[in-house]
C-alpha positions in Angstrom: 41.5 -42.6 -31.9 40.3 -43.5 -28.2 37.0 -42.1 -27.3 38.1 -40.6 -24.3 41.2 -38.9 -25.7 40.8 -35.3 -26.8 43.8 -33.2 -29.1 44.5 -29.7 -28.6 47.5 -27.6 -29.8 50.1 -27.9 -27.2 48.2 -30.8 -25.1 47.1 -34.1 -25.6 44.9 -35.9 -23.1 44.1 -39.5 -23.0 42.5 -42.0 -20.6 45.4 -43.7 -19.3 48.4 -44.2 -21.7 48.6 -40.3 -22.0 51.0 -38.7 -24.7 53.7 -36.3 -24.0 52.6 -33.1 -22.7 54.2 -30.2 -24.7 54.9 -26.6 -23.7 53.0 -23.6 -25.0 54.7 -22.4 -27.7 53.9 -18.8 -26.8 52.9 -18.7 -22.9 52.8 -15.2 -22.9 56.2 -13.9 -21.1 55.6 -10.2 -22.0 52.3 -10.2 -19.9 50.1 -9.0 -22.6 46.6 -8.2 -21.2 43.7 -10.0 -21.9 40.1 -9.4 -21.2 39.5 -9.7 -17.5 35.8 -10.5 -17.6 36.6 -14.0 -19.2 40.4 -14.8 -18.4 42.3 -17.3 -20.3 44.0 -20.4 -18.9 47.0 -22.2 -20.3 49.7 -24.2 -19.0 53.3 -22.5 -19.0 56.8 -23.6 -19.0 55.8 -27.3 -19.0 58.7 -29.5 -20.6 58.5 -32.9 -21.9 59.1 -35.8 -19.8 59.2 -33.8 -16.3 57.7 -35.2 -13.3 57.0 -32.2 -11.6 55.9 -29.6 -13.4 55.6 -25.7 -12.6 52.0 -24.8 -11.4 50.1 -23.3 -14.1 48.9 -19.9 -13.5 45.1 -20.3 -11.9 42.7 -17.5 -11.3 41.4 -17.1 -7.5 38.5 -14.8 -7.2 38.7 -12.9 -3.9 35.9 -10.7 -2.5 37.1 -8.0 -0.1 35.8 -5.1 1.6 38.2 -2.7 3.6 41.5 -4.4 3.5 42.1 -3.9 -0.2 45.7 -2.5 0.3 46.4 -5.8 2.4 45.2 -8.0 -0.3 47.0 -6.3 -2.9 50.5 -6.1 -0.8 49.9 -9.8 0.0 49.1 -10.7 -3.8 52.4 -9.0 -4.7 54.6 -11.0 -2.4 52.8 -14.1 -3.2 53.5 -13.6 -7.2 57.3 -12.8 -6.3 57.8 -16.0 -4.3 55.7 -18.2 -6.9 58.1 -16.7 -9.4 61.4 -17.8 -7.6 59.8 -21.3 -7.2 58.7 -21.7 -10.6 62.5 -21.0 -11.7 64.3 -23.4 -9.2 61.5 -26.2 -10.1 62.2 -25.5 -14.0 65.9 -26.2 -13.4 65.3 -29.6 -11.4 62.8 -30.4 -14.1 64.9 -30.2 -17.0 67.6 -32.2 -15.2 65.3 -35.0 -14.3 63.8 -34.9 -17.8 67.0 -36.1 -19.4 67.1 -39.2 -17.5 63.6 -40.3 -17.7 62.7 -42.9 -20.6 59.7 -42.6 -22.7 57.1 -44.5 -20.6 57.9 -42.5 -17.7 57.7 -39.3 -19.9 54.2 -40.5 -21.0 53.2 -41.2 -17.2 54.6 -38.0 -15.8 52.9 -36.1 -18.4 49.5 -37.7 -17.8 50.2 -36.8 -14.1 50.9 -33.2 -14.7 47.8 -33.2 -16.8 46.0 -34.4 -13.5 47.6 -32.0 -11.5 46.5 -29.2 -13.9 43.1 -30.6 -13.7 42.8 -30.9 -9.9 44.0 -27.5 -9.5 41.4 -26.2 -11.9 38.8 -28.2 -9.7 40.0 -26.3 -7.0 40.0 -22.8 -8.3 37.5 -21.4 -5.7 36.9 -18.5 -3.9 37.1 -17.3 -0.5 33.3 -18.1 0.0 33.9 -21.7 -1.0 37.1 -21.9 1.8 34.9 -20.6 4.5 31.9 -22.9 3.4 34.1 -25.9 3.7 35.8 -25.1 7.1 32.0 -24.1 8.3 30.5 -27.6 6.7 33.9 -29.6 7.4 33.2 -31.1 4.0 36.2 -33.1 2.5 38.0 -32.2 -0.6 36.6 -35.0 -2.0 33.2 -33.6 -2.1 34.0 -30.4 -3.3 35.8 -32.1 -6.1 32.6 -34.1 -6.9 30.7 -31.1 -7.2 33.0 -29.5 -9.6 33.7 -32.9 -11.6 31.0 -31.8 -14.4 33.0 -28.8 -15.7 36.2 -31.2 -16.3 36.1 -31.4 -20.1 35.0 -27.9 -21.0 37.6 -26.6 -18.8 40.3 -28.9 -20.6 39.0 -28.3 -24.2 39.6 -24.5 -23.5 43.0 -24.8 -21.4 45.5 -24.4 -24.3 44.1 -21.2 -25.7 43.5 -19.4 -22.4 46.1 -16.9 -21.3 46.3 -14.7 -18.3 47.4 -11.1 -17.8 49.7 -10.0 -14.7 46.8 -9.1 -12.7 45.6 -12.6 -13.1 49.0 -14.2 -12.4 49.0 -12.3 -9.1 45.3 -13.1 -8.0 46.1 -16.7 -8.9 49.0 -16.7 -6.7 47.1 -15.4 -3.9 44.3 -17.9 -4.2 46.6 -20.8 -4.1 48.2 -19.5 -0.8 44.5 -19.1 0.7 43.7 -22.3 -0.3 47.2 -23.7 1.4 46.4 -21.8 4.7 43.2 -23.5 4.5 44.6 -27.2 4.1 47.2 -26.7 6.9 44.1 -25.7 9.1 42.6 -29.1 8.8 43.5 -31.7 11.2 45.6 -34.8 10.6 42.9 -37.0 11.5 40.6 -35.6 9.3 43.0 -35.7 6.0 43.6 -39.3 6.9 40.0 -40.0 7.1 39.5 -38.2 3.9 42.3 -40.4 2.3 40.5 -43.6 3.5 37.2 -42.5 1.8 39.2 -42.0 -1.5 40.6 -45.5 -1.4 37.3 -46.7 -0.6 36.0 -45.3 -3.7 39.1 -46.0 -5.7 38.2 -49.8 -5.6 34.8 -49.5 -6.7 35.0 -46.5 -9.6 38.0 -46.0 -11.5 37.1 -42.2 -12.0 37.0 -41.9 -8.1 40.4 -43.5 -7.8 41.7 -40.8 -10.5 40.3 -38.2 -8.3 41.6 -39.3 -5.4 45.2 -39.5 -6.8 44.6 -35.9 -7.6 43.7 -35.2 -4.3 47.0 -36.5 -3.0 48.9 -34.5 -5.5 47.0 -31.2 -4.6 48.3 -32.1 -1.0 51.5 -32.7 -1.9 52.0 -29.7 -4.0 50.0 -27.5 -1.2 52.2 -28.6 1.9 55.6 -27.9 0.2 54.3 -24.2 -0.8 54.4 -21.6 1.8 51.8 -19.2 1.6 51.3 -15.7 2.7 49.4 -14.7 5.8 46.4 -13.9 3.8 44.0 -15.7 6.2 45.3 -13.7 9.0 43.0 -11.2 8.4 39.8 -11.3 10.3 36.9 -13.3 8.3 34.7 -10.1 8.7 36.9 -8.5 6.3 35.6 -10.8 3.5 32.2 -10.6 1.9 31.0 -13.9 1.6 28.1 -15.3 -0.7 26.6 -17.5 1.8 23.5 -15.2 2.4 23.5 -14.3 -1.1 23.1 -17.7 -2.4 20.3 -18.0 -0.1 18.7 -15.0 -1.2 19.3 -16.1 -4.8 17.7 -19.3 -4.3 14.5 -17.6 -2.9 14.5 -15.0 -5.7 14.5 -17.7 -7.9 11.5 -19.7 -6.2 9.4 -16.4 -6.4 10.3 -15.5 -10.3 9.0 -19.1 -10.9 5.9 -18.8 -9.0 5.4 -15.3 -10.9 6.2 -17.1 -14.0 3.4 -19.8 -13.2 0.9 -17.1 -12.3 1.7 -14.9 -15.5 1.4 -18.3 -17.5 -1.9 -19.3 -16.0 -3.3 -15.7 -16.5 -2.3 -15.5 -20.0 -3.6 -18.9 -21.0 -6.9 -18.4 -19.3 -7.1 -15.0 -21.5 -6.5 -17.0 -24.8 -9.0 -19.5 -24.1 -11.7 -17.0 -23.1 -10.6 -15.0 -25.9 -9.8 -11.8 -23.7 -7.1 -9.2 -23.9 -5.0 -9.4 -20.9 -5.2 -6.5 -18.7 -1.7 -4.6 -18.4 -2.1 -3.7 -15.1 -2.2 -6.8 -13.7 0.6 -8.0 -15.9 2.6 -5.5 -14.4 1.8 -6.5 -10.6 1.3 -10.2 -11.2 3.8 -11.9 -8.4 3.9 -9.2 -6.2 2.3 -9.2 -2.4 -0.2 -6.3 -3.2 -2.2 -6.3 -6.5 -4.1 -3.3 -7.2 -6.4 -3.0 -10.1 -9.3 -0.8 -9.0 -11.2 1.6 -11.2 -10.0 -0.4 -14.6 -13.6 -1.1 -15.5 -13.1 -4.7 -15.2 -16.1 -6.9 -15.7 -17.1 -10.4 -14.7 -15.2 -11.7 -18.1 -12.3 -9.9 -16.9 -12.4 -11.3 -13.3 -12.6 -14.7 -14.3 -8.9 -15.3 -16.1 -7.7 -13.3 -12.8 -9.1 -15.5 -10.6 -7.6 -18.6 -12.4 -4.4 -17.1 -12.2 -4.3 -16.4 -8.6 -5.8 -19.8 -7.5 -1.8 -21.1 -7.1 -0.4 -17.8 -6.3 1.1 -18.2 -2.9 2.9 -14.6 -2.9 -0.2 -12.4 -3.1 -1.5 -11.0 0.2 -3.6 -7.9 -0.7 -5.9 -7.9 -3.6 -7.7 -4.6 -4.3 -10.5 -4.7 -7.0 -12.4 -2.3 -5.9 -14.5 0.4 -8.2 -15.0 -2.1 -11.0 -18.7 -3.4 -12.4 -18.0 -6.9 -11.6 -21.3 -7.8 -10.4 -22.7 -11.3 -9.1 -20.9 -13.2 -11.7 -17.6 -11.5 -11.4 -18.0 -12.1 -7.4 -18.7 -15.7 -8.1 -15.2 -15.9 -9.8 -13.4 -14.0 -6.9 -15.2 -16.3 -4.7 -14.2 -19.6 -6.0 -10.5 -18.6 -6.0 -10.6 -17.6 -2.2 -11.7 -21.1 -1.5 -8.3 -22.4 -2.8 -5.9 -19.7 -2.2 -4.3 -19.7 1.0 -2.2 -16.4 1.0 -4.9 -13.6 0.7 -5.0 -11.8 3.8 -6.8 -8.3 2.7 -9.7 -8.1 0.2 -11.3 -4.9 -1.1 -14.3 -5.3 -3.0 -16.0 -1.9 -2.7 -18.2 -0.5 -5.3 -18.2 -3.8 -7.2 -22.0 -4.2 -7.1 -22.2 -8.1 -5.9 -25.8 -8.1 -5.2 -27.6 -10.6 -3.0 -26.1 -13.5 -5.2 -22.6 -12.3 -4.9 -22.3 -11.8 -1.6 -23.7 -15.2 -0.7 -20.9 -16.8 -2.9 -18.6 -14.5 -0.8 -19.9 -15.6 2.5 -19.9 -19.3 1.5 -16.2 -18.9 0.2 -14.7 -17.0 3.0 -16.0 -19.6 5.8 -14.0 -21.9 4.2 -10.8 -19.4 4.0 -8.2 -19.7 6.8 -6.0 -16.8 6.0 -8.4 -13.8 5.2 -8.5 -10.9 7.6 -9.6 -7.8 6.3 -12.5 -7.2 3.9 -14.0 -4.0 2.7 -17.6 -4.1 1.2 -18.1 -0.4 1.0 -20.5 1.4 -1.5 -22.0 -1.5 -2.8 -25.7 -0.4 -2.3 -26.2 -3.5 0.4 -29.9 -3.0 1.6 -32.2 -4.5 4.5 -32.8 -7.9 2.8 -28.7 -8.5 2.7 -28.3 -8.0 6.5 -28.2 -11.7 7.3 -25.6 -12.2 4.9 -23.5 -9.7 6.3 -24.0 -11.4 10.0 -22.8 -14.6 8.6 -19.7 -13.0 7.6 -19.4 -11.8 10.9 -20.1 -15.0 12.8 -19.4 -17.8 10.2 -15.9 -16.5 9.0 -13.4 -17.8 11.7 -10.3 -15.5 11.1 -12.1 -12.3 9.8 -10.7 -9.4 12.2 -11.9 -6.5 10.3 -14.9 -5.8 8.0 -15.7 -2.4 6.6 -19.4 -1.9 5.1 -19.6 1.6 5.1 -22.0 3.7 2.6 -24.7 1.3 2.2 -28.4 1.0 3.0 -28.5 -1.5 6.1 -31.3 0.2 7.7 -33.7 -1.2 10.4 -33.6 -5.0 9.4 -29.9 -5.1 8.5 -28.8 -3.2 11.5 -31.1 -5.4 13.7 -29.4 -8.4 12.1 -25.8 -7.5 12.5 -27.0 -6.5 16.2 -27.7 -10.5 16.6 -24.5 -11.2 15.1 -22.7 -8.9 17.5 -24.8 -10.3 20.6 -24.0 -13.8 19.9 -20.2 -13.2 20.5 -19.5 -16.1 17.8 -17.1 -14.4 15.7 -13.5 -12.7 16.2 -14.2 -9.6 14.7 -12.2 -6.6 16.1 -13.0 -3.7 13.8 -16.6 -3.1 12.4 -17.3 0.0 10.3 -20.8 0.6 9.8 -21.0 4.6 9.0 -23.7 5.9 6.8 -25.9 2.7 6.8 -29.2 4.8 8.0 -29.0 3.2 11.0 -31.8 5.2 13.5 -33.6 4.6 16.5 -34.7 1.2 17.2 -31.8 -0.6 15.0 -29.3 1.6 16.7 -30.7 1.0 20.3 -30.3 -3.0 19.2 -26.6 -2.7 18.2 -25.8 -0.4 21.1 -27.6 -3.1 23.5 -25.2 -5.7 21.7 -22.1 -4.3 22.6 -22.9 -5.2 26.3 -22.5 -9.3 25.1 -19.6 -8.7 22.9 -15.9 -9.4 24.0 -14.1 -9.3 20.9 -15.0 -5.9 19.1 -12.4 -3.2 19.5 -13.5 -0.3 17.0 -17.0 0.5 16.4 -17.7 3.2 13.6 -21.4 4.3 13.8 -20.5 7.9 12.2 -23.4 9.5 10.0 -26.3 7.6 11.2 -29.2 8.5 13.9 -28.3 7.1 17.3 -30.5 9.7 18.9 -31.5 10.1 22.5 -32.6 6.3 22.9 -29.6 5.2 21.1 -27.4 6.9 23.7 -29.6 5.7 26.6 -28.6 2.1 25.2 -25.3 2.9 24.7 -24.6 4.3 28.1 -25.6 0.8 29.7 -23.6 -1.1 27.4 -20.5 0.9 28.1 -21.1 0.2 31.9 -20.4 -3.6 31.3 -18.3 -3.7 28.3 -14.4 -3.1 28.8 -13.2 -4.3 25.2 -14.4 -1.6 23.2 -11.5 1.0 22.7 -12.7 3.4 19.8 -16.0 4.3 19.4 -17.0 6.9 16.4 -20.4 8.7 16.8 -19.8 11.8 14.5 -23.1 13.6 13.1 -25.4 11.5 15.2 -27.9 14.0 16.0 -26.6 14.1 19.4 -28.1 16.9 21.5 -27.5 18.2 25.2 -30.1 15.6 26.3 -28.2 12.5 24.5 -24.9 13.9 25.9 -26.2 13.4 29.5 -27.0 9.6 28.9 -23.7 9.0 27.1 -21.8 10.4 29.8 -23.0 8.0 32.4 -21.6 5.4 30.7 -18.6 6.9 29.6 -17.6 7.7 33.5 -18.2 4.3 34.3 -16.2 2.7 31.2 -12.7 1.3 31.7 -11.5 0.3 28.2 -12.3 3.4 25.7 -9.6 5.3 24.9 -10.6 7.1 21.6 -14.2 8.9 21.2 -15.2 11.0 18.2 -18.4 13.1 18.7 -17.9 15.8 16.2 -20.4 17.2 14.0 -23.4 17.0 16.5 -25.7 20.1 17.8 -23.9 19.6 21.4 -22.8 23.7 21.5 -20.4 24.9 23.9 -22.3 24.0 26.8 -22.5 20.0 26.0 -18.4 20.5 25.3 -17.9 21.9 28.8 -20.1 19.1 30.4 -18.0 16.5 28.7 -14.8 18.1 29.8 -15.8 18.4 33.1 -17.1 14.7 33.5 -13.6 13.5 32.0 -12.0 15.6 34.8 -13.9 13.8 37.3 -13.6 10.7 35.6 -10.3 9.7 37.1 -10.4 6.0 35.9 -11.2 7.2 32.5 -8.7 5.7 29.9 -9.7 8.1 27.3 -6.6 9.7 25.4 -8.3 11.1 22.1 -11.2 13.0 21.6 -12.8 14.6 18.5 -14.9 17.5 18.7 -14.4 19.0 15.2 -17.4 21.0 14.1 -18.6 21.9 17.5 -18.0 25.6 18.4 -16.0 26.2 21.7 -15.2 29.5 23.6 -12.5 30.4 26.1 -13.8 28.7 29.1 -13.6 25.4 27.1 -9.9 26.1 26.3 -9.4 26.3 30.1 -10.9 23.2 30.4 -8.5 21.4 28.0 -5.7 22.9 29.4 -6.5 21.7 33.3 -7.2 18.2 31.6 -3.9 18.2 29.8 -2.0 19.0 33.0 -3.4 15.6 34.9 -3.5 13.2 32.0 -1.8 12.5 28.6 -4.9 13.3 26.4 -5.4 14.7 22.6 -8.7 16.8 22.0 -8.9 18.0 18.3 -11.3 20.9 18.0 -12.3 23.8 15.5 -11.1 27.4 16.1 -12.7 29.1 19.2 -15.5 31.4 19.0 -14.8 34.8 20.7 -17.7 36.5 22.3 -17.9 40.7 21.5 -17.4 42.7 24.4 -17.3 45.8 22.4 -20.0 47.6 20.5 -19.5 47.7 16.7 -21.2 50.1 14.5 -22.8 49.4 11.1 -22.9 51.6 8.2 -26.3 52.5 7.1 -27.2 51.3 3.6 -30.1 53.9 2.4 -30.8 51.8 -0.7 -31.6 48.8 1.0 -35.3 47.8 1.0 -35.2 44.5 3.3 -36.5 47.0 6.1 -39.7 47.7 4.3 -42.6 45.5 3.5 -42.4 44.1 0.2 -46.0 44.3 -0.6 -46.0 48.2 0.2 -42.6 48.1 -2.0 -44.6 46.9 -4.8 -47.7 49.0 -4.8 -46.0 52.3 -4.2 -43.7 51.4 -6.9 -46.4 51.1 -8.7 -48.2 54.2 -8.0 -44.9 56.4 -8.5 -44.5 54.9 -12.1 -48.0 56.0 -12.7 -49.5 52.3 -13.2 -52.7 50.9 -12.3 -53.1 47.6 -10.7 -54.4 45.9 -14.1 -51.4 47.6 -15.7 -48.8 45.7 -13.2 -50.8 42.4 -13.3 -50.8 42.4 -17.2 -47.2 43.3 -17.5 -46.1 40.4 -15.2 -48.6 37.7 -16.9 -46.6 37.5 -19.8 -47.9 33.9 -20.4 -51.5 35.4 -20.5 -52.9 32.9 -18.0 -54.5 35.5 -15.9 -52.9 34.4 -12.9 -49.3 35.1 -11.7 -47.0 32.6 -10.2 -43.5 32.7 -8.2 -41.5 33.1 -11.4 -43.8 35.4 -13.1 -43.5 37.6 -9.9 -39.8 37.5 -9.9 -39.1 38.0 -13.7 -41.3 41.0 -13.6 -39.2 42.5 -10.6 -36.1 41.9 -12.5 -37.5 43.7 -15.5 -38.7 46.7 -13.1 -35.0 46.4 -11.6 -36.4 46.2 -7.9 -33.9 44.5 -5.9 -36.1 41.7 -4.3 -34.8 39.0 -2.3 -36.4 35.5 -2.4 -37.6 36.3 1.3 -39.5 39.1 -0.2 -40.9 37.2 -2.9 -42.1 34.6 -0.3 -43.5 37.2 1.7 -45.7 38.9 -1.3 -47.2 35.4 -2.1 -48.1 34.8 1.5 -49.8 38.0 1.8 -51.4 38.3 -1.4 -52.2 34.7 -2.1 -54.9 34.4 0.2 -56.6 30.8 -1.5 -52.9 29.4 -1.0 -53.0 27.8 -4.5 -49.7 29.0 -5.3 -51.0 31.7 -7.7 -51.9 35.5 -7.6 -55.3 36.7 -9.4 -56.0 40.2 -10.5 -58.6 40.0 -7.9 -56.4 39.2 -5.2 -53.9 41.7 -6.4 -56.6 44.3 -6.2 -57.7 43.4 -2.8 -54.2 43.5 -1.6 -53.9 47.1 -3.3 -56.7 48.4 -1.6 -55.5 47.2 2.1 -52.0 48.6 1.3 -53.5 52.1 0.2 -55.6 52.2 3.6 -52.3 51.4 5.3 -50.4 54.2 4.0 -53.4 56.7 4.3 -53.7 55.9 8.1 -49.8 56.3 8.6 -50.2 60.0 6.7 -53.0 60.8 8.9 -50.9 59.9 12.4 -47.9 61.7 10.9 -50.2 64.9 10.0 -51.8 65.2 13.6 -48.2 65.3 14.9 -47.2 67.9 12.5 -44.5 66.3 10.9 -43.7 63.6 7.9 -43.6 59.9 8.1 -39.9 59.1 7.5 -40.3 55.8 6.8 -42.8 56.5 3.9 -40.3 59.5 2.5 -37.5 57.1 2.6 -39.1 54.6 0.6 -40.4 57.2 -2.0 -37.1 58.6 -2.5 -35.6 54.8 -2.8 -38.5 54.0 -5.3 -38.2 57.2 -7.3 -34.1 56.6 -7.9 -34.9 53.1 -9.0 -37.4 54.4 -11.6 -35.4 56.8 -12.8 -32.4 54.3 -12.8 -34.4 52.2 -15.1 -35.6 54.6 -17.4 -32.2 55.9 -18.1 -31.0 52.2 -19.0 -34.2 51.6 -21.2 -33.1 55.0 -23.1 -29.6 53.8 -23.6 -31.0 50.5 -25.0 -33.2 52.4 -27.3 -30.4 54.7 -28.6 -28.3 51.6 -29.2 -30.8 49.9 -30.8 -31.5 52.8 -33.5 
């Protein structure tokens, strides 16, 4: 048998001398339904020795949206017309087959096979038709793209059967194809045929394809089609953009698979267990693996995997004990990666070695824009490395280094970097970095020479009066700074006076945060009045949280909002009292009496001596009483003394200021107290009345003693 021939029940395929094509013994005339997801195709009503055969039902997938009913109606009409044409052609074929000889029968069978094959190739969707119109491609190019599916289609052609619905869709698809071809100009058709003839001279396969195209045109030109393409092209959902999206998705999937493969390979070589969080996020634009207890060993395979990752843009590896070795791995990755824009290395403890590696790597990186180095215990000695990040990284825009210990030396080096105006930094966060006095002055003065910084956060430092004086001079010259945060910077009224001189002359500042400073309501009023008078000020946001304001401040705020669009944030107002408020008198409160007098008068009312009280409180037998000894003794005696009262006792009785009370010191204090009480009673007797203060104290002490004894009796009875 010839190698190019393939036998199937009811269909014999040959290379050139093809044998006769036999009809399907069961063409499914009853319309038995088959599986729609995998439709079957088979030649129907094909007779022996026929030159023109009925067109086999072919499936033509149409994607539609809103005109569903139009498509179904057109498909139904197309099916009826196709059925009529099939009956007429079958009669003609039967008459013509009787006058054919054996050779012509064989040639006609091969030609019919080629027609069926061509129609199989031309089974395409409305998207293919619109694509052919857009690109003006010839049918030859479309056929050549589909020729790879020739043999599989022929092998399964006999056993495939279609349902009634598939017949309607196939007829409908053929009519759409006819309308598409009719839209082609004669000039394009002639040029297409010339190309086919040239291909035929050089390649027999191309010659066969060209003949099949001619047969398709002859079949289509004689077959009227429905007005399918009279619908607006917008009524169809094309797959053109979907194909592009699918191709892009495939590329991203391949890249993600490559990153995953690199990571797993690195973990296998390093004998590490892959991190599941990184595996899930691998290939995404944002990778968040913070607080996963990753060490420098875990950082190495992650860095290896991200070297060639072009999709990642944000890497958050903060709150992991990476150490200097881990930062070195990340830094080496950054020298090769060209997609990471934002990097968070907060609380990774890089040390000076890690910061040096990071600074060197970022100086070669061209894509990094934002870096977080918060809470890394960076101290004064590391200030030069932070200054290198500001000046040597060309594309760095935002740097966050809050909650560190830069101090005086570090602040001075950062000030030098800002004054050089070499970098392109626009946001700098220095909050809570122990920047005070001299270093604060240096940073404030550097603003006068800087032209790139837009946001400066100096919150929770110690700018003070000198820093505000330097800052006022810089604000007069600087016009690029738009946001300044001075929250909790020890700014008093005097500091505010200098600051306001710079604010009133500044033309660029829009946001000012000065909350949690001891400005008082007078300082708030001065600030608001200055802004009202500063007609050229650009301030639109003021934060006054933590500073008390009164009704006068509220009036100034309303007045300010009437003249400009400004937002002022403040805490609830403080209302000044204008009505007398009575307070109930607490007769048992000992705060109004001298604590030393209370102690010794209690001792006398309880029939105790000084030595008895001293030995009672000296539980450790050290012959001296500490603050804790006195506190414990008063608690047992149930005397409600506060910490302030104990401080007063220690201050008055401990005359040598050694932190302890001796028996001698207590005796001396008792004598002084007894003399004071006697003098008060003598003065009261001279006035022929009682000392009401002493009488109230004795009454309270008697109640306390009685209460203590009652509690002790209950405990004794409970113990028995």
